[in-house]
C-alpha positions in Angstrom: -22.0 -71.8 30.9 -24.3 -75.3 30.8 -25.4 -77.1 27.8 -29.1 -78.3 28.1 -31.0 -80.5 25.3 -28.4 -78.8 22.8 -28.9 -75.2 23.8 -26.3 -73.1 25.4 -27.2 -71.4 28.6 -25.7 -68.0 29.6 -24.6 -67.3 33.0 -26.4 -63.9 34.3 -22.6 -62.2 34.2 -21.9 -63.5 30.7 -25.3 -62.4 29.3 -24.7 -58.6 30.6 -21.0 -58.9 29.3 -22.2 -59.9 25.8 -24.8 -57.4 26.0 -22.5 -54.7 26.8 -20.0 -55.7 24.1 -22.9 -55.6 21.3 -23.8 -52.1 22.5 -20.1 -51.1 22.5 -19.6 -52.5 18.7 -22.7 -51.2 17.9 -21.9 -47.6 19.2 -18.5 -47.9 17.5 -20.0 -48.4 14.2 -21.7 -44.9 14.3 -18.7 -42.9 15.9 -17.5 -40.1 13.3 -14.9 -41.2 11.2 -11.9 -39.3 12.1 -10.7 -39.5 8.5 -13.7 -38.0 7.1 -13.7 -34.5 5.5 -15.1 -31.2 7.0 -14.5 -33.2 10.8 -12.5 -32.4 14.0 -10.7 -35.0 16.1 -9.1 -34.7 19.3 -5.2 -34.9 19.4 -3.0 -35.1 22.4 -3.7 -32.2 24.8 -1.3 -29.6 25.5 0.9 -30.0 28.6 -1.3 -27.5 30.3 -3.9 -24.9 29.2 -3.3 -22.2 27.3 -4.5 -18.2 28.0 -4.3 -15.1 25.8 -1.7 -14.8 23.6 -1.5 -18.5 22.6 0.0 -19.1 19.1 0.6 -21.7 16.7 3.1 -21.6 13.8 4.7 -24.6 11.4 7.8 -23.9 9.7 7.5 -25.0 6.0 6.4 -28.4 5.5 8.0 -30.1 8.9 6.7 -32.3 11.1 6.7 -29.8 14.2 4.3 -27.4 15.4 5.7 -24.6 17.7 3.0 -22.9 20.2 3.0 -20.2 22.7 1.1 -21.1 26.1 0.3 -17.5 26.7 -1.8 -16.4 29.5 1.1 -14.3 31.2 3.8 -17.4 31.0 7.0 -17.7 29.2 6.3 -21.6 27.9 7.1 -22.5 24.7 6.3 -25.8 23.1 6.8 -27.8 20.2 4.2 -30.6 19.0 5.4 -33.4 16.7 2.5 -34.1 14.0 3.5 -37.7 13.7 4.2 -38.9 17.0 0.9 -37.0 18.4 3.1 -35.6 21.4 4.0 -32.3 22.9 7.8 -31.4 24.4 9.2 -28.3 25.8 11.1 -25.9 24.0 13.5 -22.9 25.2 11.7 -20.6 27.4 10.7 -16.9 25.9 12.3 -13.9 27.0 9.7 -12.6 28.9 5.9 -13.3 29.5 3.5 -13.8 26.7 0.0 -12.7 27.0 -3.1 -10.8 25.2 -1.5 -10.2 21.5 1.2 -12.5 21.7 1.7 -14.0 18.2 4.2 -16.4 16.3 4.6 -16.4 12.6 7.3 -17.9 10.0 8.3 -16.1 7.0 8.3 -19.4 4.5 12.0 -20.3 4.5 15.1 -20.1 7.0 15.7 -20.8 10.4 13.9 -18.1 12.4 10.0 -18.0 14.0 9.3 -14.4 14.8 7.2 -13.6 17.4 5.2 -10.6 19.1 5.3 -10.9 23.3 2.0 -8.9 23.4 1.3 -8.3 27.0 1.1 -4.6 26.8 4.8 -4.9 25.8 6.9 -3.8 22.8 8.6 -7.0 22.5 9.6 -8.9 19.4 11.9 -11.4 18.9 13.5 -14.4 16.7 13.6 -18.0 17.6 16.3 -20.2 16.2 15.2 -23.5 15.5 18.3 -25.4 14.8 19.5 -23.6 18.0 16.4 -23.6 20.3 17.3 -20.2 21.5 15.7 -16.7 21.3 17.1 -13.4 20.2 15.6 -9.7 21.1 15.1 -8.0 17.9 13.9 -4.2 17.0 10.8 -3.5 19.1 7.5 -2.0 17.9 6.6 1.2 18.3 3.7 1.0 20.5 2.4 -1.6 23.2 1.1 -4.8 21.7 -2.2 -6.3 23.5 -5.5 -7.9 22.4 -5.9 -8.0 18.7 -2.1 -7.9 18.0 -1.5 -10.2 15.2 1.4 -11.3 12.6 1.6 -12.6 9.1 4.3 -13.0 6.8 4.0 -12.3 3.0 7.2 -13.5 2.0 10.8 -14.3 2.9 11.6 -10.7 4.1 8.5 -9.2 5.1 6.3 -9.5 8.2 3.1 -7.4 9.0 1.5 -6.8 12.3 -1.4 -5.4 14.1 -0.9 -3.7 17.5 -4.3 -4.4 18.5 -5.1 -2.8 21.9 -8.0 -1.0 20.4 -5.6 1.0 18.0 -5.8 1.0 14.0 -1.9 0.8 14.1 -0.4 -1.3 11.4 3.0 -2.1 10.9 5.7 -3.7 8.0 8.8 -5.3 9.4 11.6 -6.1 7.0 13.6 -9.2 8.2 16.7 -7.9 6.0 17.1 -4.6 8.1 15.4 -5.5 11.2 13.2 -2.3 11.0 9.6 -1.7 11.3 7.7 1.4 9.6 4.2 2.4 10.0 1.6 1.5 7.2 -1.8 2.7 6.5 -4.1 2.3 9.2 -6.6 -0.3 9.2 -10.2 0.9 8.6 -11.2 0.6 12.4 -9.6 -0.6 15.8 -8.7 -4.2 16.3 -9.5 -6.0 19.8 -10.0 -9.6 20.8 -10.1 -11.9 18.0 -8.2 -9.4 15.7 -6.2 -11.8 13.2 -4.0 -11.5 9.9 -3.7 -14.1 7.1 -1.9 -14.3 3.5 -3.3 -16.6 1.0 0.3 -17.7 -0.2 0.5 -15.2 -3.3 -0.9 -12.4 -4.7 -1.2 -8.5 -3.6 -3.8 -9.0 -0.5 -3.8 -9.9 2.6 -6.8 -10.4 4.7 -8.1 -9.5 8.5 -10.5 -10.0 11.2 -11.4 -6.8 13.0 -12.3 -8.8 15.9 -14.4 -7.1 18.8 -17.2 -9.0 19.4 -20.6 -7.0 19.1 -18.9 -5.0 16.3 -16.6 -7.3 15.2 -17.8 -9.1 11.9 -15.7 -6.7 10.1 -13.3 -8.4 7.5 -11.0 -6.6 5.6 -8.4 -6.7 2.4 -5.1 -5.2 2.3 -3.4 -4.2 -0.9 0.5 -4.6 -0.3 1.2 -2.4 -3.4 -1.3 0.3 -3.0 -1.1 0.2 1.0 -4.7 0.8 1.3 -7.6 -1.1 2.9 -10.7 -2.5 1.4 -14.0 -3.8 3.1 -14.8 -7.5 2.2 -18.3 -9.5 3.3 -18.6 -9.3 6.8 -18.3 -12.2 8.7 -21.6 -14.5 9.7 -21.5 -13.4 13.2 -19.1 -11.1 15.1 -15.6 -12.2 16.3 -14.2 -12.5 19.7 -11.3 -13.6 21.7 -10.0 -16.7 20.3 -10.9 -16.0 16.8 -8.2 -16.7 14.2 -7.8 -17.1 10.3 -5.5 -19.7 8.4 -4.9 -20.6 4.8 -4.4 -23.9 4.4 -1.7 -24.1 1.7 -3.5 -23.5 -1.9 -6.9 -23.1 -3.0 -9.6 -20.1 -2.7 -10.7 -20.8 1.0 -9.4 -19.1 4.1 -10.8 -20.8 7.5 -11.8 -18.9 10.4 -12.4 -19.6 14.2 -15.0 -17.3 15.6 -13.9 -17.5 19.1 -15.8 -15.6 22.1 -16.7 -19.5 23.6 -18.9 -20.2 20.2 -18.1 -23.6 18.1 -18.7 -21.5 15.0 -15.9 -22.3 12.1 -16.2 -20.7 8.9 -14.6 -20.3 5.3 -14.3 -17.6 3.4 -14.4 -18.0 -0.6 -11.8 -15.5 -1.9 -12.8 -15.4 -5.6 -16.5 -14.7 -4.8 -15.9 -12.9 -1.5 -18.6 -14.9 0.4 -18.7 -16.8 3.8 -20.3 -20.4 4.5 -20.5 -22.7 7.8 -18.2 -25.6 8.2 -18.4 -28.3 10.9 -18.7 -26.8 14.4 -15.6 -27.2 16.3 -16.0 -30.1 19.5 -16.2 -27.5 22.3 -16.6 -23.5 22.4 -13.2 -21.7 21.7 -12.1 -19.2 24.1 -9.2 -17.3 25.2 -6.0 -18.7 23.5 -7.9 -20.2 20.4 -5.6 -20.5 17.5 -4.9 -22.0 14.1 -2.1 -23.5 11.7 -1.8 -25.4 8.8 1.3 -27.1 9.0 2.4 -26.3 5.1 1.4 -30.2 3.6 -1.3 -32.5 4.2 -5.2 -32.3 4.5 -5.1 -31.4 7.9 -5.7 -28.0 9.9 -4.7 -27.7 13.9 -6.2 -25.7 16.3 -6.0 -24.8 20.2 -9.5 -25.1 21.9 -8.2 -21.9 24.4 -8.8 -21.6 28.1 -8.1 -25.5 28.1 -5.2 -27.8 27.3 -7.5 -29.3 24.2 -5.7 -29.6 20.7 -7.7 -30.7 17.8 -7.2 -31.8 13.9 -9.7 -30.7 11.2 -9.6 -32.5 8.2 -10.3 -30.1 5.3 -12.7 -30.8 2.5 -11.4 -31.9 -0.8 -10.9 -29.4 -3.6 -13.9 -28.9 -5.7 -14.2 -28.4 -9.5 -15.5 -25.3 -8.8 -16.2 -22.9 -11.5 -13.1 -20.9 -12.8 -11.9 -17.2 -12.4 -10.7 -14.9 -15.1 -8.8 -11.6 -14.0 -6.9 -9.4 -15.8 -4.6 -7.4 -13.1 -2.2 -4.4 -13.4 -0.5 -3.0 -10.1 -2.2 -5.7 -8.3 -5.8 -4.9 -9.0 -8.2 -6.5 -10.9 -9.2 -4.3 -14.2 -11.9 -4.0 -16.7 -9.3 -1.4 -18.8 -5.6 -1.6 -20.5 -3.7 1.1 -22.4 -1.3 0.3 -25.3 2.2 -0.5 -24.1 0.9 -2.1 -20.8 1.9 -5.2 -19.3 -0.7 -7.2 -17.6 -1.0 -10.7 -15.5 -3.7 -12.6 -17.0 -5.0 -15.2 -13.9 -7.2 -17.7 -14.0 -8.1 -19.7 -10.6 -9.7 -23.2 -11.0 -9.3 -26.3 -9.2 -10.8 -28.2 -12.0 -7.7 -27.8 -14.2 -5.2 -28.8 -11.1 -5.5 -32.6 -12.0 -2.1 -33.5 -10.8 -0.8 -32.1 -7.5 2.8 -32.7 -8.1 3.3 -30.6 -11.6 2.8 -27.0 -12.9 0.2 -27.4 -15.4 -0.5 -25.2 -18.0 -3.3 -24.1 -20.4 -4.5 -21.4 -23.1 -6.9 -19.1 -23.3 -7.8 -16.8 -26.2 -7.6 -13.1 -26.3 -9.2 -11.0 -29.3 -9.4 -7.6 -30.5 -12.9 -6.8 -31.0 -12.3 -3.9 -33.3 -9.5 -5.3 -35.2 -10.4 -9.3 -35.2 -6.8 -9.9 -34.0 -6.6 -13.2 -31.8 -3.8 -14.2 -29.3 -3.6 -17.5 -27.2 -1.5 -16.9 -24.4 -0.3 -19.8 -22.2 -0.9 -19.6 -18.5 1.3 -21.7 -16.1 0.2 -22.8 -12.8 2.2 -20.8 -9.9 2.6 -23.7 -7.7 1.9 -27.4 -8.6 -0.9 -27.9 -6.5 -2.4 -23.9 -5.7 -4.7 -24.2 -9.0 -3.6 -20.4 -10.1 -2.7 -20.3 -13.3 -0.9 -16.9 -14.5 0.9 -15.4 -17.5 2.6 -11.8 -18.3 1.1 -10.6 -21.2 2.0 -7.4 -23.3 -1.0 -5.1 -25.0 1.2 -3.2 -27.7 0.6 0.5 -29.1 2.9 -0.4 -32.2 0.8 -1.3 -35.5 3.6 -3.6 -36.2 2.5 -6.0 -33.8 -0.5 -6.5 -35.5 -1.2 -10.2 -36.7 -2.7 -13.4 -34.8 -0.5 -15.0 -32.4 2.2 -12.7 -32.7 2.9 -12.5 -28.9 1.2 -9.3 -28.3 -2.0 -7.7 -28.9 -2.1 -4.8 -30.9 -4.7 -2.3 -29.7 -6.0 1.5 -29.9 -7.8 3.5 -27.4 -11.7 2.9 -27.7 -10.9 -1.1 -29.0 -12.3 -3.7 -26.5 -10.3 -6.8 -25.6 -12.5 -9.8 -25.0 -10.4 -12.6 -23.0 -12.0 -16.1 -22.9 -11.7 -18.8 -20.6 -12.6 -22.3 -21.2 -11.9 -25.4 -18.5 -10.3 -28.0 -20.7 -12.3 -30.6 -18.6 -16.0 -29.0 -18.4 -16.9 -27.0 -21.3 -19.6 -25.6 -19.3 -17.3 -23.9 -16.9 -16.5 -21.1 -19.2 -16.0 -17.1 -18.2 -15.4 -13.7 -20.5 -13.9 -10.8 -19.4 -14.2 -7.5 -21.5 -11.4 -5.1 -21.1 -11.9 -1.3 -22.6 -8.8 0.4 -24.2 -8.2 3.6 -22.1 -7.1 6.8 -23.7 -3.2 7.3 -23.5 -3.2 10.2 -21.3 -4.6 9.9 -17.6 -5.1 12.7 -15.0 -4.4 12.3 -11.4 -5.3 15.2 -8.8 -2.9 16.2 -6.2 -3.4 17.8 -2.8 -3.8 21.6 -2.9 -4.3 24.4 -0.6 -7.1 24.3 1.7 -7.3 28.1 2.9 -7.1 31.5 1.2 -6.6 34.7 3.2 -8.6 37.8 2.3 -6.5 39.4 -0.5 -4.1 36.6 -1.1 -3.9 33.8 -3.8 -4.0 30.1 -3.0 -3.7 27.0 -5.1 -7.0 25.6 -5.7 -6.1 22.6 -7.5 -2.9 20.7 -8.4 -3.0 17.9 -11.0 -0.7 15.7 -13.3 -1.1 14.4 -16.7 1.0 11.5 -17.8 1.5 9.7 -21.0 0.7 6.0 -20.0 2.4 4.3 -22.8 5.8 3.1 -21.6 9.0 4.5 -23.2 9.8 2.2 -25.5 6.9 3.2 -27.6 9.0 6.3 -28.4 7.0 7.3 -31.3 3.5 7.6 -29.4 4.0 11.1 -28.1 0.8 12.9 -27.1 0.3 16.9 -26.4 -1.9 18.7 -24.3 -3.6 21.9 -25.7 -6.1 23.0 -23.3 -8.2 22.8 -20.2 -11.5 23.6 -19.3 -12.1 24.2 -15.4 -15.2 24.5 -13.5 -14.7 26.7 -10.5 -17.3 26.4 -8.1 -17.8 29.3 -5.8 -20.0 30.7 -2.8 -22.9 33.2 -4.3 -20.9 36.5 -3.2 -17.3 35.3 -3.5 -15.4 38.0 -5.8 -12.0 38.1 -7.4 -9.7 40.7 -8.3 -8.8 41.5 -11.7 -5.8 38.8 -11.7 -8.5 36.5 -11.3 -7.5 32.6 -12.1 -4.5 31.5 -13.4 -3.3 28.1 -14.7 0.3 27.3 -14.3 2.7 24.6 -15.3 4.4 23.3 -12.4 8.0 22.8 -13.8 10.3 23.3 -11.0 9.8 22.3 -7.3 6.2 21.2 -6.7 4.2 23.8 -5.7 6.0 27.0 -6.5 4.6 29.8 -8.3 7.3 30.9 -11.0 6.6 33.9 -13.4 7.7 31.6 -16.2 5.2 29.0 -15.5 1.9 30.8 -16.0 -0.1 29.1 -19.1 -3.1 31.2 -18.9 -4.5 34.2 -17.0 -8.4 34.5 -17.1 -11.0 36.8 -15.7 -13.9 35.1 -17.7 -16.3 32.9 -16.2 -19.1 31.8 -18.2 -21.7 29.6 -15.9 -18.8 28.9 -13.3 -16.6 27.8 -16.1 -13.1 28.9 -17.4 -11.3 28.2 -20.4 -7.5 28.1 -20.9 -5.6 27.3 -24.2 -1.8 27.2 -24.5 1.0 26.0 -26.6 1.2 22.5 -26.7 2.8 20.8 -24.3 4.4 17.4 -25.4 4.0 14.1 -23.2 6.4 11.4 -24.4 5.4 8.0 -23.4 6.2 7.9 -19.7 6.2 11.7 -19.4 4.4 13.8 -16.9 3.3 17.2 -16.8 2.3 19.2 -13.7 -0.3 21.9 -13.4 -2.0 24.2 -10.8 -4.9 26.5 -10.9 -4.5 29.5 -8.7 -7.1 32.0 -7.2 -7.0 35.3 -5.9 -9.9 36.9 -3.6 -10.4 40.3 -2.7 -9.2 42.0 0.9 -13.0 42.0 1.3 -14.0 38.4 0.3 -16.6 36.8 2.9 -15.0 34.7 5.5 -15.6 30.9 5.1 -16.8 31.2 1.7 -15.4 28.4 0.0 -14.1 27.9 -3.6 -13.9 24.4 -5.5 -12.6 23.2 -8.9 -12.5 20.4 -10.8 -11.2 19.5 -14.6 -14.3 19.3 -17.1 -12.6 18.8 -20.3 -8.4 18.3 -21.7 -8.2 19.3 -25.0 -5.6 17.0 -26.3 -3.9 16.1 -29.6 -3.4 12.0 -29.7 -1.0 10.0 -32.0 -3.5 7.3 -31.3 -7.2 8.0 -31.2 -9.3 8.5 -27.8 -10.3 10.9 -25.3 -8.2 12.8 -23.2 -8.0 12.7 -19.4 -10.4 12.2 -16.6 -13.4 14.6 -17.7 -14.3 14.7 -13.9 -11.4 15.1 -12.2 -12.0 16.8 -8.6 -9.7 19.5 -6.7 -9.7 16.7 -3.6 -11.0 19.4 -0.9 -12.4 23.0 -1.0 -10.7 26.2 -0.3 -11.9 28.0 2.3 -11.5 32.1 3.0 -10.0 33.1 6.3 -9.7 36.6 7.6 -6.8 38.9 7.2 -4.0 39.2 4.9 -0.8 38.1 6.3 1.3 41.3 7.4 4.5 39.7 6.0 4.5 37.1 3.4 8.1 36.3 2.3 8.3 33.6 -0.6 11.5 32.3 -1.4 12.8 30.2 -4.4 16.1 28.7 -5.8 18.0 28.3 -9.0 21.0 26.2 -9.9 23.3 26.5 -12.2 26.1 23.8 -13.1 29.1 25.0 -15.1 30.3 23.3 -17.7 26.5 21.9 -18.2 27.5 18.9 -20.0 30.9 16.5 -20.0 29.7 14.7 -23.0 27.0 12.6 -21.4 23.3 14.0 -19.9 22.9 17.7 -19.2 24.3 18.5 -16.0 26.3 15.7 -15.4 29.2 17.0 -12.9 32.8 15.8 -12.5 35.5 17.1 -9.6 35.8 20.7 -10.0 32.7 21.9 -11.8 31.2 24.9 -10.5 27.7 25.0 -8.9 26.2 28.6 -8.8 23.2 28.7 -6.3 20.9 31.9 -6.3 18.1 32.4 -3.8 15.5 34.8 -4.5 13.2 36.3 -2.0 10.0 38.6 -2.3 7.7 40.1 0.3 4.0 39.7 -0.7 2.9 41.3 2.5 1.5 44.4 3.5 4.2 45.2 6.1 7.9 45.5 6.2 9.6 41.9 7.3 12.1 43.1 10.0 15.0 41.3 11.3 15.4 39.2 7.9 17.9 36.3 7.6 18.4 34.0 5.1 20.3 30.7 5.7 21.4 28.0 3.3 23.3 24.7 3.4 26.4 24.0 1.4 26.3 20.7 -0.5 27.9 17.5 0.8 31.1 16.7 -0.8 31.4 20.7 -2.1 33.8 23.5 -1.1 32.3 26.7 -0.7 34.1 29.5 -3.0 36.5 31.9 -1.8 37.7 35.4 -2.8 36.1 36.5 -6.2 33.7 33.5 -5.7 32.8 34.2 -2.0 28.8 34.7 -1.0 30.4 37.9 0.4 31.7 39.0 -2.8 29.8 41.9 -4.5 28.9 40.4 -7.7 26.8 37.8 -5.5 24.8 40.2 -3.3 21.6 41.9 -4.6 19.4 42.7 -1.7 16.6 44.7 -2.0 16.8 48.3 -2.7 18.6 50.2 0.1 20.0 46.8 2.0 23.2 45.4 2.5 23.5 42.1 3.9 26.4 40.6 6.2 27.6 37.2 5.5 28.6 34.4 8.0 29.9 30.8 7.3 29.3 28.2 10.2 29.8 24.8 11.1 27.7 22.2 12.0 27.3 23.4 15.6 26.4 27.4 14.5 30.0 28.3 15.2 31.6 31.0 12.8 34.4 29.4 10.6 36.4 30.6 7.7 35.2 30.0 4.0 38.1 27.6 3.5 37.5 25.8 6.8 36.5 22.3 6.0 33.7 22.1 8.6 31.8 24.7 7.0 28.4 23.6 6.1 25.9 26.7 6.3 25.8 30.2 5.0 24.0 33.0 6.8 22.8 36.4 5.4 21.8 39.4 7.8 20.0 42.1 6.2 20.8 45.8 7.5 17.2 46.6 6.8 13.6 45.0 6.9 12.2 43.9 3.5 9.6 46.7 2.4 6.1 45.8 1.8 4.6 44.6 -1.7 5.2 47.0 -4.3 2.3 46.0 -6.6 3.7 42.9 -8.1 1.8 39.7 -8.3 0.9 38.1 -4.9 2.3 34.7 -4.4 4.9 35.0 -7.3 8.8 35.3 -6.3 10.3 38.0 -8.6 12.9 36.9 -11.2 16.2 37.8 -10.6 16.0 41.3 -10.0 16.7 44.0 -6.9 13.8 46.3 -6.4 11.7 47.8 -3.1 10.4 44.4 -1.9 12.5 41.8 -3.6 15.9 40.9 -3.9 18.6 37.9 -4.5 22.0 36.4 -3.0 24.2 33.7 -4.6 27.0 31.6 -3.6 29.1 29.4 -5.5 30.6 25.7 -4.8 32.9 23.4 -6.2 32.3 19.6 -6.6 35.2 18.1 -4.5 
């Protein structure tokens, strides 16, 4: 550098260097801010490239993220968030590949893992001991689409993947698996699970690229799946889900070498697009939230790239008001029900270190009674506010701010929420008060043979009031049933019967008949009967049967539904569901069975009571069990044998109380029966043998065909041509 006439002259090298420095300075000014929200930044690369089965997990709010390398390796790493550095942990018991996954249940010392790689391996990793343990294996090979999620300290759910719909539940305390409701479709590459920290619903990606835009919700309490809003595009390998610890949003990687990154809004069931990933996400892509802070972490997959994503700040979004019963949002209530009233609103969560509270207003539009329940934030920073509120059927609870809202069927309850900091953020939910009685169809028969009787409809009626409303009994006094027939279906004179199912469900007993009708007017049959009283919490079970002729056309169908139920209410309101279907049609099939043996069981305990509830028993009490049988078929039942198990902790009667005693044997007319007592291996033993577990009656002659009595009904305790009974007595040890 030289100075000429007070002007500094730069050498060519210094000029170039200065220009370069200025360029570098200006470039730095426009580099994205690593601290800006909705942005990605690069973190220390993993020690090696990751592949299929790579996974990330972070226990609680610690500083360490744990990771599978995947790609048919047994490599397991730790990553220090504060130091931005990786270190090696104990190798897995076997190689991890497609379907491998990690999950932490929220507390404790153990991380849980699926091996994937077309195996059933399931392990536990002790954080403090840096050691792996093999746990109970899953029941099928896990591959692509396998996934894990924890919904609490004792429960984990898993997809098998491998193009199956299999979905499992694992109970940590018992180290056991059970199969739950199948997913709506099979899961494949990108299949993933996530739980938003609280509530009844976990969420799932289907995966599978071209058709893999399905997104589902799973109700934990009901074991059922529902379809949610589809993802903006199909999800493939590297796809995944993560919940950032609080709020209304679940985040998702699309995978499949794309840079797509999305946010799902739980309250509105909608998706939107967030900042694209720095490069495409491929095999081994994964997401994790470390339990605290404002950053998600991610594997890019198929490389060693590892990123951080800065979460957008919580916005003052509109609040969501829900009335929840049984884990589901509802728009109806019933007297005596307790409901969860929930508001989700980030705008009310003004202090992230304190569980805040506020009130909503609730009014019975019929009576004008008003309550102001207080909602409390479930966590200090999750913006979900709840309270448990009781709707009373007791008029003594009527009055403002009594802590319970008195309601009757037909009333409307209005709940109003207003954001204390934003009066424009207000929401109203109206809930109609339901009738006290509730009907529910059960599974019935699907086929009826020519000349036979079958259950076309089985259903239950419940008084939904809880048992503490003892005065609120209801009665059901009649039913109107619509029988939907093929044009040429014909009934025998016995026609259609209504039964109260009082014993073993599905067993037709003569004493259970409430109505017998041969009259169909425009396909409708009416039954009236003596009132059936339902106290709060009680359930009555009913069945409707039909009998078709020997010549009923094969493949004709019969269906039924309840049109109307007559009931007398202590409270006002309608009767149960007015359109309760039979859950399937009954189809006529050919050929009445040649032999149709019906068996029923009666049990009498003596003495009947010991100063407590009826049928309480003490050592020495006697229990007499009667087995009744009846042949309703058209042919003789030959080689007829009955067996019965001796109840546990009971001693079989002997002598005059022996099952071979004449008073205990009343077979069908003309028959006798040989009685043998056996142990668990089938060996014949004495009545007094402590190893006796089973009784067998072998009849000397066959049971003759039906003698004209009701088909499908086991005769009462009697002996005739086609029916008989045997008894045995045991004593409680």
